[in-house]
N, C-alpha and C positions, 0 to 999 in steps of 0.2 A: 354559364361560366362562373358566376359568382357563387352559386351553390356548390360547384365542384371545388372551387378554391377554399370555400369555408369548411367543406367536408374533409379536405386533405389535412386540416389542422386538428381534427377532432381526436382527442386523447393524446396528442403530442406533447412532449415536454416543453415547458416555458424555460428556454435557456437563460433568460434574464433573471430568472429565480434560481434555477438548478445550478448554474455555474458559480454565482456568489455563495450559495449554500455549501458547495463543493469546496470552495476556497476556505470557508469557515470551518468545514469539517476537517480538512487537512491541516489548517491552523492548530486545531485542537490536537490532532495526532502527533504532529511534529514538534509542537511546543513540549509535549510530554516526552517525546523521543530525545530532545535535547536536554531537557531538565532532569529527567529521572535518573540517569546514571550519577549526575552530581548530587541530586537530592538523596540518593541512597548512601553515598559517602558521607553526606552531612549527618544522616541518621545513624551512622556507624553500624549498619546491618551487615550481615556476612558478605564476603567478597563475591560470592556466586549468586547473589540476589538478582542482579540483572539478567544473568543467564536463565535463572529459574523463571523469572517473569516472562521472558521471551518463550520459553518452553511451554508454559501453562497457556499463554495467550494463543500461541499457534495451534495448540491441541484443540482449543475451543472452536478454532476455524473450521475443523472437520465437520462437526455437527452443524454449526452455525451456517456454513456456506450451503450445504444441501437444503437445510430448512429455509434459508433465505430465498432460494430459487423457487421453491414450492410456494411459499408465502406470496412472493412477488407475483407469480403466475396466478394464484388464486384470488388475493386481495388487492393487488396492484402495487407497483414499485414505490409510489409516492407515499402510501401509508406506512410501508415497511421502513423506508428511509426515516420518516418522521419519528416513528417509534423508537428506532435505534438511537437517534440523537437524544431523546429523552432518557433512554436507558443508560447512556453514558454518564448521566448526573451521579449515578451510584458510585462510579470510580472515583470521581472528584471528591465527593463527601468522604469516601474511605481514606483517600490520600491525605485529607486534611486532618481527620479526627482519629483514624485507626491505622497509622502507618507501621503495623508490626509485620514481621516476616511472614506469619501465617496469613494475615489479612491481605498482604500483597499478592500472594499466590492466588487467592480467591478473586481479588479484584482483577488480576491479569487475565484470568479465565474468562470473567465477564467482559473485560475489555475486548478480548478476542471475539467472543460471541456477538457482541453488538457491533464491533468493527466489521465482522463478515456481513451482517444485516445491512449496515450502511453502504459498504462498498458495492455489493452485488446489486442492491436495489438502485444505487446511484448510476452505476455503469449500465445497467439495464435500461434505466429510465431515459438516458441519453441517446440510446439506440432508437428510441421511439420518436423519430422525426421523419419528415419527408426524405426520400432517397437523396435528393440533391443537397441536403444539408447534413448528411451523415459524416462527411469528412470534417466539416467545421465543428460539429458537436463533439466528436471523438477527440479532436485536437484541443478544443476548449476544456474538456473535463481533465485531460492529461496535463495541460498547461497549469490548471488550477492546483494540481498536486505541487508543482514547483513554487507557484505564487504563494499558496497558503503555508508552505513549509519554510520558505525564506522569511516571510513575515514572522511566523511562529518562532523561529530561531532568534531573530533579532529582538522581538518583543520580550521573549522569555529572558534573553541575556540582560536586556535593560532593566527588567523587574527584579532579577536576581541581584544585580549590583546597583540597584537604585540609590542606595545610601551613598555610595562612592561617586555616583554620577550627579547627584543633586547640586553640589557646589559648582560644577561646570555649567549646569543648566541655569542656575540663578545667575551666574556670572555671564551668561551668553556665549560661553566658549563651546560652540558646537563642534569645532574641530577637535577639541579635546575629548568630547563625547564620542565622536565617530572613530577617533584613534583607538579608544578603549573597546568600543563595540566590536571593532573589526581586528582587534588584538595587535595593532601596531605598538600600542602602549599596554604593558600588562597591568591588570588590576592588582592592588596590593592587599585587598581584603580576601578572607576565606569564607564562602557562603555558609550561612547557618540555616537551620530548619525554617525559621520564620521568614527568611528571604524568599522562599519559594511559594509561600501561601497565596500572595496576590495573583500568581500565575493561575492557580487552580480556581480562584473565585472568578477570574476573568473568563476562563474557559466555561465555567458553569453558566454564565450569562450568555455567552455566544451560543452555547448549545440550545438553550431555551429559545432564543430569537430564531435560530436556523430551523429548529423543529417546527415552530409555528409557521414559518415562511413556506417551507417545502410542503408541509401538511395541507395548508389552505390554498396555496397558489402555484404549486410546482408543476401543474399540468393543466392543459386545456380540458374543458368539459368533454365528456364522450369516451368512447372506447377507441384505442389506436387501431386503425384499419378496420374499423367497424366490427371488430371481433367481439362475440358474445362473451359475458362473464363465464369462465369455466367453472364446472362443478368440481368437487374433490375427486370424483371418479375420472373426469376427463384429465385433471391435473396429474393423477397417478398414472393414467394411460399414456400420457406424454413421457413420463419417466421410463416406462417400459419401452416406448418407441425409441427413446434416445439410447437406452442400454443395447438395443439391437442394431444400432448403427455403427458399422465398422470404422467409418471415417472418424467418429467421435473418439473412438479408442486410440486410433492412429495418431491423432493429435494430443489427446490428454495424457497418454502415458509418458511421452517424452517431454512435452512443454510443461506440464503440471506436476506429474508424479516425480519425474526425475529433475525437473527444473526447480521444484519447490526447495530442495535443500540448498541450491545456489542462492536463492533469496535469503534463506535462513542463516546461511553462514555469515553473510554481511550483518544481518539484523542481530545475531547473537554474539558474534565474536569481533565485530569492528571496534567497539570501545576498548577491548583488551589489546587489539592490534595497535590502536592509536596510542595507548599507554606504553606498550613496548617500544614504540618509536619516538617517545617523548612529547606527545601532543596533549596529554593530560597526566596529572598526578593527583589521584584522589579526587577531591571536589574542586581541585584548582585547574583551570583551563589554560593550557599552554600552547594553544593551536587547534584544539578540538573544535572550536566554532568555525574555523576555516574549512576543516574537513566537512563539517555539517552543512555549511554554506555552499561548498562545492557540490556536495551530494544533491542538494535540493535545487540549486540554481541550474544545474544541467537538466532538470526535469522540465524547464520552461521550453527551450529550443527543441529538445527531443520530443516533448509532448506535441508541439506543433508539427513536427515532422510526421507523427503518427497519422495525422490528417491525410497525408499523401497516400497512405495504404488503406485507410478506412473506407469501407464501402465499395472496394474493388475486388473482393474475393481473391486476395493475394495468394499466390501459388505456394506449394509446399516448401519450395526452396526459401521463401521468405521466412518461414518458421525455423528452418534449419539455420539460416543466418542470424536470426535473433538469438536462438539458444547457444549457438557456437560462440558468438561475440560475448554474450553474457558470461559463458563459462570461462573463456580465455582471459577475460579481464578479471575474473575472480581469482584465477591462478596468479595474475599480477599482483593482486592485493596480498595473497599468501606469500609470494616470493619477495616482496619489498623488503629492503633492508635499511633504506633511508627515507626521509620524509617526502622528497620530490617524487620518488617512484610510487608511493602510495597514493599521492594526489593524482598523478596521471591515471593510475589503475582505476581509482574510485571514479574519476571523471567519465572514462569509457564505460565502466560498469553501470553508472547511474543512467547514462544515455540509453544503454541496452535494457536497463530495468523497465523504463517506460514503455518500450516496445513489448517486453514480456508481460507486463501487466495488461496491455492492450491485447496480446495473444490470448489471454485467459478469457476475455470478454468479447471484443468485437471480432477478432480473427476467427475464433472457434465458432461463434454464433453465426457469422456470415456464411459458413459452410453447412449449417443446419437449417431444417425447415423452420419457417418463421414462428410457428406455434411452439417451437421448442427453445426459443431465445432465452428467456429467464431461467428455465430448467437447466439448459446447457451451460449457461454462465455459472450457475450455482454449483452444478456438479463438477465442472471443471476446477473451480477455485476450491471445492471440497477435496479434490485429489491433490492439488497443490498444497492445501493444509495438511493432508495425510503424509505426503512426502516430507514436508517441513517438520511435522511433529515427530515422525520416526527419527529423522536426522536429529532433532533438537533434544531428544532423550537419549539417543546412543552416543552422539558426539561428546557431551560433557562426561558421560560415563568412562569414555576412553581418554579424553583430553580434559581433565577436571581443572577449572581455573583456580581452585584453592591450592593445587599442588605447586611445590616450589619450582619445579622444572617445567611448568606449563608454558607452552608456546602456542599462540593462536594460529600460526600459519598452517599447522598440520590439519585441523578440522576444516579450514577454509579450502586447502588443496583437495581433500577428500570429496567435498561437495562439488568442486569444479570438474573433477573426474567423472562423477556421475552425470553431470550436465552434458559433457562432451559425448559420453556414451548415448545419451538420449538424441543429440544432434545427429550422430551416425545412424541410429536407428530410424529416425524420421526420414533422413535422406534416402535410406535403403527402401523404405515403404513407398515413398513418393516416386521413386525411380520406376517401380513395378506397377504401382496404382496411383497415378497423379491425384493429389489432393483437390486440385482445382476442377477436374472433370465432374460433370453431374453424376449422381449416384447410379443412374441407369447405365452410363457409360462405363464408369469406373468398376461396376460389379458385374458386367456382362462377360 
């Protein structure tokens, strides 16, 4: 009995290491997500720099995602995750010392590539637990998104406005600090370039510590489920097997390829939408922090809710519901004309985003053979990156943020319509060939 119990833990993820590292990883990502739109305004770079950054970053996901799945299958998720965290140090050094428009484009591509490695290796690693713990492991990794991002937003805001907050801290006026952090009282200063540098150095330190932690202690010794280390020939054979699986394409085309632009619409155009509705003005925050906190705080309860579906091979209608809710709430963002409308729409959208993130990892991989787990996750996210990249290049060409008559609602609505088309397509496929049925039954 003892030997069987010990054997069940061989190669499994150490969640007490993996989850804190995930929190730190998302702290990094969303500290930059909050800070960079303000940082670019402080640098006085062209107005479309943020749109360009997102465009180059998501394009790098295409290659990075596919490679991440293959590398994770061949060398192990733990090493890929650790290496990706070290690779992110390049981004921080570049933002500190070389924040030119040309360098920002290169850094954004590298950020996208290393982000793909980190995300795919991380979500694949937490699937490597005993079956009875799969629900809690998926819930914890999704909740870590919200926890890390909420902390990242508040810490970043504290560091940006540290000079203005210092007198309140010295005087013990913590109510005054909280009032300003949560924008009940507006800051009077305008952030300058130097105000952002401590954020980048803090992220530099946390990335090094996180890389060491997951690289050395993120996984129990041994191979998960006693699998042999695959050769490159076996790894590529897995890729061919995946490509011949009709269920993979039935899930990936709607959820990833057509769902990718819905992700991207918010990533690329939400700062512009917020400015149109008066939530930010240049580098001045007039409520942007509240929108970012709403975004990220919604990931905590919705991340926990993911655990209710994880490990259960949820039916095709679950995928339809996830994508339809995601797309309809994106329409709400595009149609919002006043602040309270965008807050409601963003709240629903971010809850659905967590389920969509999980759909690209746990949901798809649960319907694939176990040996295809990492490869399926990597390829699914690759197609999400492909859909996002195509959208990210075409949308600004049609709706350019530099143009005087630019309105961000149009590209957001276009992405939402694509997502709804995917939901209808998945529902149709599932009606005739249910996703949940075993392959032998579904294809007979």
